[in-house]
MMTF fields as JSON, N, C-alpha, C and O atoms, coordinates in Angstrom:
{
  "mmtfVersion": "1.0.0",
  "mmtfProducer": "UNKNOWN",
  "numBonds": 407,
  "numAtoms": 408,
  "numGroups": 102,
  "numChains": 1,
  "numModels": 1,
  "chainsPerModel": [1],
  "groupsPerChain": [102],
  "chainIdList": ["A"],
  "bondAtomList": [4, 2, 8, 6, 12, 10, 16, 14, 20, 18, 24, 22, 28, 26, 32, 30, 36, 34, 40, 38, 44, 42, 48, 46, 52, 50, 56, 54, 60, 58, 64, 62, 68, 66, 72, 70, 76, 74, 80, 78, 84, 82, 88, 86, 92, 90, 96, 94, 100, 98, 104, 102, 108, 106, 112, 110, 116, 114, 120, 118, 124, 122, 128, 126, 132, 130, 136, 134, 140, 138, 144, 142, 148, 146, 152, 150, 156, 154, 160, 158, 164, 162, 168, 166, 172, 170, 176, 174, 180, 178, 184, 182, 188, 186, 192, 190, 196, 194, 200, 198, 204, 202, 208, 206, 212, 210, 216, 214, 220, 218, 224, 222, 228, 226, 232, 230, 236, 234, 240, 238, 244, 242, 248, 246, 252, 250, 256, 254, 260, 258, 264, 262, 268, 266, 272, 270, 276, 274, 280, 278, 284, 282, 288, 286, 292, 290, 296, 294, 300, 298, 304, 302, 308, 306, 312, 310, 316, 314, 320, 318, 324, 322, 328, 326, 332, 330, 336, 334, 340, 338, 344, 342, 348, 346, 352, 350, 356, 354, 360, 358, 364, 362, 368, 366, 372, 370, 376, 374, 380, 378, 384, 382, 388, 386, 392, 390, 396, 394, 400, 398, 404, 402],
  "bondOrderList": [1, 1, 1, 1, 1, 1, 1, 1, 1, 1, 1, 1, 1, 1, 1, 1, 1, 1, 1, 1, 1, 1, 1, 1, 1, 1, 1, 1, 1, 1, 1, 1, 1, 1, 1, 1, 1, 1, 1, 1, 1, 1, 1, 1, 1, 1, 1, 1, 1, 1, 1, 1, 1, 1, 1, 1, 1, 1, 1, 1, 1, 1, 1, 1, 1, 1, 1, 1, 1, 1, 1, 1, 1, 1, 1, 1, 1, 1, 1, 1, 1, 1, 1, 1, 1, 1, 1, 1, 1, 1, 1, 1, 1, 1, 1, 1, 1, 1, 1, 1, 1],
  "groupList": [{"groupName": "MET", "atomNameList": ["N", "CA", "C", "O"], "elementList": ["N", "C", "C", "O"], "formalChargeList": [0, 0, 0, 0], "bondAtomList": [1, 0, 2, 1, 3, 2], "bondOrderList": [1, 1, 2], "singleLetterCode": "M", "chemCompType": "L-PEPTIDE LINKING"}, {"groupName": "LYS", "atomNameList": ["N", "CA", "C", "O"], "elementList": ["N", "C", "C", "O"], "formalChargeList": [0, 0, 0, 0], "bondAtomList": [1, 0, 2, 1, 3, 2], "bondOrderList": [1, 1, 2], "singleLetterCode": "K", "chemCompType": "L-PEPTIDE LINKING"}, {"groupName": "ASN", "atomNameList": ["N", "CA", "C", "O"], "elementList": ["N", "C", "C", "O"], "formalChargeList": [0, 0, 0, 0], "bondAtomList": [1, 0, 2, 1, 3, 2], "bondOrderList": [1, 1, 2], "singleLetterCode": "N", "chemCompType": "L-PEPTIDE LINKING"}, {"groupName": "PRO", "atomNameList": ["N", "CA", "C", "O"], "elementList": ["N", "C", "C", "O"], "formalChargeList": [0, 0, 0, 0], "bondAtomList": [1, 0, 2, 1, 3, 2], "bondOrderList": [1, 1, 2], "singleLetterCode": "P", "chemCompType": "L-PEPTIDE LINKING"}, {"groupName": "THR", "atomNameList": ["N", "CA", "C", "O"], "elementList": ["N", "C", "C", "O"], "formalChargeList": [0, 0, 0, 0], "bondAtomList": [1, 0, 2, 1, 3, 2], "bondOrderList": [1, 1, 2], "singleLetterCode": "T", "chemCompType": "L-PEPTIDE LINKING"}, {"groupName": "TYR", "atomNameList": ["N", "CA", "C", "O"], "elementList": ["N", "C", "C", "O"], "formalChargeList": [0, 0, 0, 0], "bondAtomList": [1, 0, 2, 1, 3, 2], "bondOrderList": [1, 1, 2], "singleLetterCode": "Y", "chemCompType": "L-PEPTIDE LINKING"}, {"groupName": "PHE", "atomNameList": ["N", "CA", "C", "O"], "elementList": ["N", "C", "C", "O"], "formalChargeList": [0, 0, 0, 0], "bondAtomList": [1, 0, 2, 1, 3, 2], "bondOrderList": [1, 1, 2], "singleLetterCode": "F", "chemCompType": "L-PEPTIDE LINKING"}, {"groupName": "SER", "atomNameList": ["N", "CA", "C", "O"], "elementList": ["N", "C", "C", "O"], "formalChargeList": [0, 0, 0, 0], "bondAtomList": [1, 0, 2, 1, 3, 2], "bondOrderList": [1, 1, 2], "singleLetterCode": "S", "chemCompType": "L-PEPTIDE LINKING"}, {"groupName": "GLN", "atomNameList": ["N", "CA", "C", "O"], "elementList": ["N", "C", "C", "O"], "formalChargeList": [0, 0, 0, 0], "bondAtomList": [1, 0, 2, 1, 3, 2], "bondOrderList": [1, 1, 2], "singleLetterCode": "Q", "chemCompType": "L-PEPTIDE LINKING"}, {"groupName": "VAL", "atomNameList": ["N", "CA", "C", "O"], "elementList": ["N", "C", "C", "O"], "formalChargeList": [0, 0, 0, 0], "bondAtomList": [1, 0, 2, 1, 3, 2], "bondOrderList": [1, 1, 2], "singleLetterCode": "V", "chemCompType": "L-PEPTIDE LINKING"}, {"groupName": "TRP", "atomNameList": ["N", "CA", "C", "O"], "elementList": ["N", "C", "C", "O"], "formalChargeList": [0, 0, 0, 0], "bondAtomList": [1, 0, 2, 1, 3, 2], "bondOrderList": [1, 1, 2], "singleLetterCode": "W", "chemCompType": "L-PEPTIDE LINKING"}, {"groupName": "ILE", "atomNameList": ["N", "CA", "C", "O"], "elementList": ["N", "C", "C", "O"], "formalChargeList": [0, 0, 0, 0], "bondAtomList": [1, 0, 2, 1, 3, 2], "bondOrderList": [1, 1, 2], "singleLetterCode": "I", "chemCompType": "L-PEPTIDE LINKING"}, {"groupName": "GLY", "atomNameList": ["N", "CA", "C", "O"], "elementList": ["N", "C", "C", "O"], "formalChargeList": [0, 0, 0, 0], "bondAtomList": [1, 0, 2, 1, 3, 2], "bondOrderList": [1, 1, 2], "singleLetterCode": "G", "chemCompType": "PEPTIDE LINKING"}, {"groupName": "ALA", "atomNameList": ["N", "CA", "C", "O"], "elementList": ["N", "C", "C", "O"], "formalChargeList": [0, 0, 0, 0], "bondAtomList": [1, 0, 2, 1, 3, 2], "bondOrderList": [1, 1, 2], "singleLetterCode": "A", "chemCompType": "L-PEPTIDE LINKING"}, {"groupName": "HIS", "atomNameList": ["N", "CA", "C", "O"], "elementList": ["N", "C", "C", "O"], "formalChargeList": [0, 0, 0, 0], "bondAtomList": [1, 0, 2, 1, 3, 2], "bondOrderList": [1, 1, 2], "singleLetterCode": "H", "chemCompType": "L-PEPTIDE LINKING"}, {"groupName": "LEU", "atomNameList": ["N", "CA", "C", "O"], "elementList": ["N", "C", "C", "O"], "formalChargeList": [0, 0, 0, 0], "bondAtomList": [1, 0, 2, 1, 3, 2], "bondOrderList": [1, 1, 2], "singleLetterCode": "L", "chemCompType": "L-PEPTIDE LINKING"}, {"groupName": "ASP", "atomNameList": ["N", "CA", "C", "O"], "elementList": ["N", "C", "C", "O"], "formalChargeList": [0, 0, 0, 0], "bondAtomList": [1, 0, 2, 1, 3, 2], "bondOrderList": [1, 1, 2], "singleLetterCode": "D", "chemCompType": "L-PEPTIDE LINKING"}, {"groupName": "GLU", "atomNameList": ["N", "CA", "C", "O"], "elementList": ["N", "C", "C", "O"], "formalChargeList": [0, 0, 0, 0], "bondAtomList": [1, 0, 2, 1, 3, 2], "bondOrderList": [1, 1, 2], "singleLetterCode": "E", "chemCompType": "L-PEPTIDE LINKING"}, {"groupName": "ARG", "atomNameList": ["N", "CA", "C", "O"], "elementList": ["N", "C", "C", "O"], "formalChargeList": [0, 0, 0, 0], "bondAtomList": [1, 0, 2, 1, 3, 2], "bondOrderList": [1, 1, 2], "singleLetterCode": "R", "chemCompType": "L-PEPTIDE LINKING"}],
  "groupTypeList": [0, 1, 2, 3, 4, 5, 1, 6, 2, 7, 8, 9, 10, 11, 5, 3, 12, 9, 13, 13, 10, 14, 6, 9, 2, 15, 16, 1, 16, 4, 7, 17, 15, 11, 1, 2, 15, 5, 13, 3, 6, 4, 1, 12, 6, 12, 7, 15, 3, 9, 4, 9, 4, 9, 12, 1, 4, 7, 10, 17, 4, 7, 11, 6, 3, 16, 1, 1, 7, 12, 7, 5, 15, 15, 3, 15, 1, 13, 2, 11, 18, 1, 1, 17, 2, 11, 1, 13, 16, 16, 4, 11, 1, 6, 17, 9, 1, 11, 0, 4, 12, 15],
  "groupIdList": [1, 2, 3, 4, 5, 6, 7, 8, 9, 10, 11, 12, 13, 14, 15, 16, 17, 18, 19, 20, 21, 22, 23, 24, 25, 26, 27, 28, 29, 30, 31, 32, 33, 34, 35, 36, 37, 38, 39, 40, 41, 42, 43, 44, 45, 46, 47, 48, 49, 50, 51, 52, 53, 54, 55, 56, 57, 58, 59, 60, 61, 62, 63, 64, 65, 66, 67, 68, 69, 70, 71, 72, 73, 74, 75, 76, 77, 78, 79, 80, 81, 82, 83, 84, 85, 86, 87, 88, 89, 90, 91, 92, 93, 94, 95, 96, 97, 98, 99, 100, 101, 102],
  "secStructList": [7, 7, 1, 7, 3, 3, 3, 3, 3, 3, 3, 7, 3, 3, 7, 1, 1, 1, 1, 7, 7, 3, 3, 3, 3, 7, 7, 2, 2, 2, 2, 2, 2, 2, 2, 2, 2, 2, 4, 4, 4, 7, 7, 4, 4, 4, 7, 3, 3, 3, 3, 3, 3, 3, 6, 6, 3, 3, 3, 3, 3, 3, 3, 3, 3, 3, 6, 6, 6, 6, 3, 3, 3, 3, 3, 3, 7, 2, 2, 2, 2, 2, 2, 2, 6, 7, 7, 6, 6, 7, 3, 3, 3, 3, 3, 3, 3, 3, 7, 1, 7, 7],
  "xCoordList": [-35.539, -34.277, -33.177, -32.706, -32.779, -31.758, -30.489, -30.523, -29.372, -28.07, -28.049, -27.722, -28.389, -28.365, -26.935, -25.991, -26.795, -25.503, -25.521, -26.482, -24.457, -24.304, -23.081, -22.055, -23.181, -22.081, -21.477, -22.183, -20.146, -19.417, -18.284, -17.792, -17.886, -16.635, -15.956, -16.57, -14.696, -14.021, -12.517, -11.975, -11.864, -10.418, -9.711, -10.09, -8.686, -7.882, -6.956, -6.307, -6.908, -6.009, -5.273, -5.718, -4.152, -3.32, -3.461, -3.349, -3.71, -3.77, -2.38, -1.41, -2.273, -0.947, -0.418, -1.06, 0.721, 1.325, 2.234, 2.405, 2.806, 3.788, 3.185, 3.836, 1.976, 1.394, 1.011, 0.926, 0.782, 0.43, -0.809, -0.829, -1.843, -3.101, -3.754, -3.757, -4.307, -5.027, -6.529, -7.0, -7.271, -8.714, -9.426, -8.823, -10.725, -11.655, -12.82, -13.12, -13.473, -14.651, -15.911, -15.96, -16.924, -18.259, -18.827, -18.457, -19.709, -20.23, -21.051, -21.569, -21.159, -21.797, -23.275, -23.751, -24.012, -25.45, -25.707, -26.555, -24.974, -25.162, -24.664, -25.254, -23.588, -23.082, -24.131, -24.324, -24.804, -25.858, -27.015, -27.552, -27.392, -28.457, -28.063, -28.849, -26.847, -26.361, -26.337, -26.764, -25.839, -25.781, -27.169, -27.35, -28.141, -29.505, -30.152, -30.862, -29.914, -30.533, -29.878, -30.557, -28.56, -27.828, -27.19, -26.411, -27.49, -26.903, -27.016, -26.057, -28.163, -28.259, -27.354, -27.167, -26.79, -26.006, -24.507, -23.738, -24.076, -22.65, -21.858, -22.377, -20.588, -19.646, -18.672, -18.993, -17.496, -16.494, -16.146, -16.034, -15.975, -15.659, -16.759, -16.513, -17.972, -19.075, -18.995, -19.669, -18.17, -17.964, -19.165, -19.96, -19.271, -20.308, -19.649, -18.8, -20.033, -19.468, -20.027, -21.225, -19.142, -19.522, -18.757, -17.726, -19.291, -18.541, -18.312, -19.245, -17.071, -16.693, -16.239, -15.594, -16.58, -16.088, -15.441, -16.042, -14.202, -13.462, -12.96, -12.201, -13.376, -12.969, -13.447, -14.645, -12.51, -12.843, -12.598, -12.721, -12.254, -11.892, -12.976, -13.416, -13.399, -14.366, -13.745, -12.994, -14.06, -13.565, -14.487, -15.276, -14.372, -15.146, -14.28, -13.111, -14.867, -14.164, -15.2, -16.336, -14.83, -15.761, -15.542, -14.45, -16.598, -16.486, -16.571, -17.189, -15.935, -15.831, -16.295, -15.929, -17.094, -17.52, -16.346, -15.515, -16.295, -15.263, -15.939, -16.582, -15.802, -16.47, -15.979, -16.741, -14.715, -14.138, -14.782, -15.128, -14.944, -15.493, -17.008, -17.66, -17.574, -19.006, -19.395, -20.57, -18.418, -18.707, -18.082, -17.306, -18.437, -17.798, -16.499, -16.385, -15.516, -14.227, -14.114, -14.543, -13.538, -13.26, -11.752, -11.145, -11.129, -9.695, -9.428, -10.188, -8.345, -7.944, -6.62, -5.576, -6.66, -5.462, -4.497, -4.902, -3.225, -2.176, -2.428, -2.211, -2.884, -3.093, -4.217, -4.155, -5.222, -6.316, -5.798, -6.076, -5.049, -4.495, -3.588, -3.599, -2.815, -1.907, -2.69, -2.398, -3.69, -4.506, -5.182, -5.27, -5.663, -6.44, -5.632, -6.181, -4.326, -3.429, -3.936, -4.071, -4.211, -4.739, -3.621, -2.866, -3.53, -2.522, -3.19, -4.327, -2.467, -2.967, -3.309, -2.609, -4.384, -4.918, -5.698, -6.295, -5.716, -6.581, -8.031, -8.344, -8.907, -10.343, -10.828, -10.644, -11.455, -11.889, -13.411, -14.064, -13.948, -15.355, -15.396, -14.593, -16.359, -16.475, -17.911, -18.694, -18.227, -19.549, -19.382, -18.452, -20.285, -20.289, -21.639, -22.694, -21.583, -22.798, -22.816, -21.939, -23.819, -23.945, -24.321, -25.258, -23.586, -23.782, -24.498, -24.275, -25.338, -26.212, -27.612, -27.788, -28.575, -29.897, -30.834, -30.654, -31.812, -32.834, -33.943, -34.909],
  "yCoordList": [4.37, 3.959, 4.863, 4.636, 5.859, 6.776, 6.621, 6.68, 6.424, 6.272, 5.229, 5.563, 3.983, 2.937, 2.593, 2.771, 2.097, 1.675, 0.168, -0.384, -0.491, -1.927, -2.212, -1.546, -3.197, -3.544, -4.883, -5.812, -4.961, -6.152, -6.504, -5.661, -7.758, -8.271, -8.971, -9.808, -8.643, -9.262, -9.271, -8.425, -10.241, -10.376, -9.538, -9.551, -8.811, -7.983, -8.883, -9.778, -8.628, -9.382, -8.431, -7.31, -8.891, -8.072, -8.575, -9.771, -7.643, -7.989, -8.403, -7.687, -9.544, -9.98, -9.077, -8.909, -8.521, -7.63, -6.638, -6.675, -5.763, -4.817, -3.741, -3.296, -3.319, -2.193, -2.546, -1.655, -3.813, -4.285, -3.595, -3.207, -3.439, -2.877, -3.827, -5.042, -3.264, -4.042, -3.875, -2.777, -4.967, -4.962, -5.769, -6.585, -5.513, -6.401, -6.623, -5.774, -7.77, -8.085, -7.839, -8.141, -7.288, -7.269, -8.661, -9.319, -9.128, -10.479, -10.566, -9.561, -11.769, -11.983, -11.615, -11.004, -11.98, -11.682, -10.183, -9.698, -9.451, -7.994, -7.36, -6.394, -7.89, -7.382, -7.536, -6.632, -8.672, -8.915, -7.931, -7.401, -7.691, -6.728, -5.331, -4.655, -4.904, -3.585, -3.489, -2.488, -4.531, -4.546, -4.374, -3.588, -5.099, -5.017, -3.666, -3.148, -3.09, -1.8, -0.612, 0.342, -0.674, 0.521, 0.429, 1.31, -0.603, -0.752, 0.514, 0.861, 1.223, 2.428, 3.577, 4.536, 3.498, 4.605, 4.367, 5.174, 3.26, 2.945, 3.91, 4.52, 4.024, 4.878, 3.956, 2.797, 4.465, 3.685, 2.383, 2.335, 1.335, -0.012, -0.581, -1.537, -0.012, -0.493, -0.041, -0.597, 0.972, 1.432, 2.204, 2.764, 2.217, 2.986, 3.849, 3.364, 5.141, 5.995, 5.624, 5.386, 5.577, 5.196, 6.037, 6.636, 6.064, 6.544, 5.319, 4.572, 5.119, 3.944, 4.375, 5.412, 3.574, 3.796, 2.513, 1.439, 2.656, 1.575, 2.161, 3.13, 1.583, 2.125, 3.555, 3.826, 4.478, 5.906, 6.701, 7.926, 6.015, 6.687, 6.502, 5.384, 7.616, 7.597, 8.3, 9.263, 7.816, 8.442, 8.121, 7.177, 8.926, 8.713, 7.982, 8.314, 6.984, 6.189, 5.527, 5.995, 4.46, 3.691, 2.207, 1.777, 1.437, -0.011, -0.464, 0.198, -1.609, -2.086, -3.534, -4.349, -3.871, -5.268, -6.137, -5.721, -7.338, -8.297, -9.533, -10.283, -9.752, -10.877, -12.223, -13.188, -12.278, -13.537, -14.01, -15.184, -13.098, -13.478, -13.309, -13.892, -12.507, -12.24, -11.241, -11.127, -10.516, -9.529, -8.185, -8.082, -7.162, -5.869, -5.86, -6.506, -5.12, -4.944, -3.531, -2.572, -3.412, -2.113, -1.984, -2.738, -1.024, -0.807, -0.078, 0.805, -0.458, 0.18, 0.9, 0.26, 2.224, 3.013, 2.907, 2.625, 3.137, 3.016, 3.924, 3.508, 5.157, 6.071, 5.586, 5.8, 4.951, 4.393, 3.199, 3.073, 2.333, 1.163, 1.588, 0.982, 2.619, 3.116, 3.688, 3.371, 4.537, 5.145, 4.101, 4.262, 3.025, 2.009, 0.735, -0.262, 0.787, -0.338, -1.639, -2.669, -1.56, -2.697, -3.311, -2.611, -4.624, -5.349, -6.459, -6.848, -6.956, -8.074, -9.238, -9.504, -9.92, -11.075, -10.703, -11.584, -9.423, -8.999, -9.116, -8.902, -9.45, -9.38, -8.086, -7.854, -7.237, -5.932, -5.802, -6.452, -4.949, -4.555, -3.2, -2.314, -3.051, -1.772, -1.558, -2.498, -0.297, 0.099, 0.781, 1.562, 0.481, 1.081, 1.771, 1.144, 3.06, 3.839, 4.218, 4.938, 3.727, 4.022, 5.497, 5.973, 6.211, 7.652, 8.077, 9.167, 7.209, 7.578, 7.101, 5.925, 7.966, 7.615, 7.093, 7.368, 6.352, 5.868, 6.884, 6.67],
  "zCoordList": [-6.096, -5.515, -6.086, -7.201, -5.344, -5.824, -5.006, -3.777, -5.688, -5.069, -3.95, -2.811, -4.246, -3.221, -2.806, -3.575, -1.576, -1.056, -0.856, -0.321, -1.287, -1.148, -0.284, -0.424, 0.611, 1.52, 1.121, 0.727, 1.234, 0.801, 1.754, 2.503, 1.707, 2.266, 1.112, 0.45, 0.854, -0.275, -0.039, 0.671, -0.648, -0.523, -1.583, -2.754, -1.161, -2.064, -2.872, -2.331, -4.179, -5.047, -5.976, -6.219, -6.487, -7.371, -8.801, -9.066, -9.718, -11.137, -11.594, -11.347, -12.255, -12.691, -13.806, -14.843, -13.581, -14.563, -13.875, -12.656, -14.649, -14.118, -13.229, -12.285, -13.5, -12.764, -11.329, -10.484, -11.038, -9.687, -9.128, -7.959, -9.954, -9.482, -8.484, -8.683, -7.408, -6.398, -6.63, -6.928, -6.491, -6.71, -5.629, -4.932, -5.512, -4.821, -5.771, -6.61, -5.635, -6.447, -5.63, -4.438, -6.282, -5.69, -5.909, -6.881, -5.045, -5.23, -6.523, -7.011, -7.061, -8.368, -8.38, -9.337, -7.323, -7.293, -7.305, -8.054, -6.475, -6.434, -7.721, -8.206, -8.278, -9.56, -10.653, -11.466, -10.672, -11.661, -11.468, -12.441, -10.225, -9.911, -10.393, -11.056, -10.059, -10.473, -12.001, -12.576, -12.644, -14.111, -14.714, -15.644, -14.192, -14.716, -14.465, -15.327, -13.29, -12.947, -13.651, -14.029, -13.824, -14.252, -15.622, -15.986, -16.398, -17.738, -18.587, -19.277, -18.564, -19.407, -18.96, -19.71, -17.755, -17.205, -17.249, -16.727, -17.869, -17.87, -18.738, -19.672, -18.394, -19.127, -19.875, -20.137, -20.215, -20.93, -20.242, -19.017, -21.013, -20.528, -19.635, -18.9, -19.683, -18.854, -17.415, -16.548, -17.149, -15.778, -15.242, -15.997, -13.914, -13.23, -12.162, -11.415, -12.079, -11.038, -9.664, -9.512, -8.669, -7.315, -6.298, -6.604, -5.085, -3.932, -3.061, -2.766, -2.656, -1.878, -0.498, -0.341, 0.502, 1.857, 2.355, 2.333, 2.803, 3.453, 4.762, 4.76, 5.872, 7.164, 7.306, 7.218, 7.526, 7.683, 6.405, 6.405, 5.317, 4.073, 3.017, 2.749, 2.42, 1.313, 0.115, 0.272, -1.082, -2.294, -3.461, -3.409, -4.517, -5.735, -6.744, -6.936, -7.382, -8.379, -9.275, -9.357, -9.936, -10.764, -10.511, -10.139, -10.72, -10.72, -12.177, -13.01, -12.47, -13.839, -13.932, -13.085, -14.943, -15.093, -15.535, -16.342, -14.994, -15.358, -15.929, -15.195, -17.218, -17.875, -17.346, -17.281, -16.973, -16.507, -15.2, -15.068, -14.236, -12.928, -12.859, -11.992, -13.775, -13.734, -12.663, -12.315, -12.135, -11.096, -11.466, -12.416, -10.693, -10.86, -10.077, -9.035, -10.589, -9.932, -9.39, -10.032, -8.209, -7.601, -7.444, -6.684, -8.163, -7.983, -6.666, -6.268, -6.001, -4.743, -4.966, -5.093, -5.013, -5.256, -4.077, -2.949, -4.357, -3.348, -2.144, -1.005, -2.378, -1.242, -0.329, 0.881, -0.874, -0.065, 0.733, 1.925, 0.074, 0.767, 1.91, 2.981, 1.68, 2.725, 3.912, 5.065, 3.622, 4.69, 5.561, 6.779, 4.935, 5.653, 5.956, 6.426, 5.68, 5.965, 5.32, 5.981, 4.02, 3.255, 2.431, 1.756, 2.499, 1.738, 0.914, 1.181, -0.082, -0.886, 0.031, 1.008, -0.294, 0.437, 1.693, 2.311, 2.097, 3.206, 2.767, 1.596, 3.682, 3.425, 4.049, 5.243, 3.228, 3.708, 3.62, 2.804, 4.479, 4.411, 3.726, 4.018, 2.797, 2.099, 1.651, 1.519, 1.424, 0.923, -0.42, -0.622, -1.33, -2.66, -2.841, -2.741, -3.107, -3.36, -4.844, -5.322, -5.558, -6.988, -7.136, -6.496, -7.982, -8.097, -9.385, -9.91, -9.86, -10.967, -10.563, -10.247, -10.568, -10.072, -11.15, -12.336, -10.73, -11.655, -11.759, -12.491]
}
């Protein structure tokens, strides 16, 4: 299984604080699967490199484990939100391709 792609639907939320970072959560079951499969490949803060596709836009970034929710978090940069007309509380469809192979 090299560079698998996972599909999600998730609601956009804003991290409380001054920076106003926007995130979506990967579902808990898939997050647990990813954690178990890719734990040896994590980088700083437990992050994993991924390629994400939302609508017609793809970019390289990382997903981060969130102990509070038990799922991985995907940050959505302002330029991506603008290109795809994404706002807080929108539910979006997206694909995450893990970029470290087994």
